[in-house]
C-alpha angles and dihedrals in degrees: 000000000000091000089062095042130094126222110223115208112204099177136053104262132161107274091244093063100064091033091057091046093048092046091051092049094045092244114150102193132056124193117200117189110235090232096043093125092050092046090048093051092046091051091051090049096052098037120114114254114243142160125214120203127173134194135177116224100184094184136118108263097236121126094290092043092049090050089050088050093053091048091050091047092052090051091050092048091051092047091048093048092049093048094046093053102047113137114262095030 
């Protein structure tokens, strides 16, 4: 089935990115929209702003572990709020 499929690129990517993906999947055709770069820029402009932060707790969730989890969560929330509201973003 992949040999008869077409990979559709909906963003302006370097040519090697979809080519490598298509090759790995066995897809022989790639379709790039003529306005891919414009659509990509538009999508970036209208996207919600968000910040993703991660932490690993690696503790038993007893009373002390739960307190550590709350502390870690507060730190992640503060870091995320700070990162999402940087000037120029």
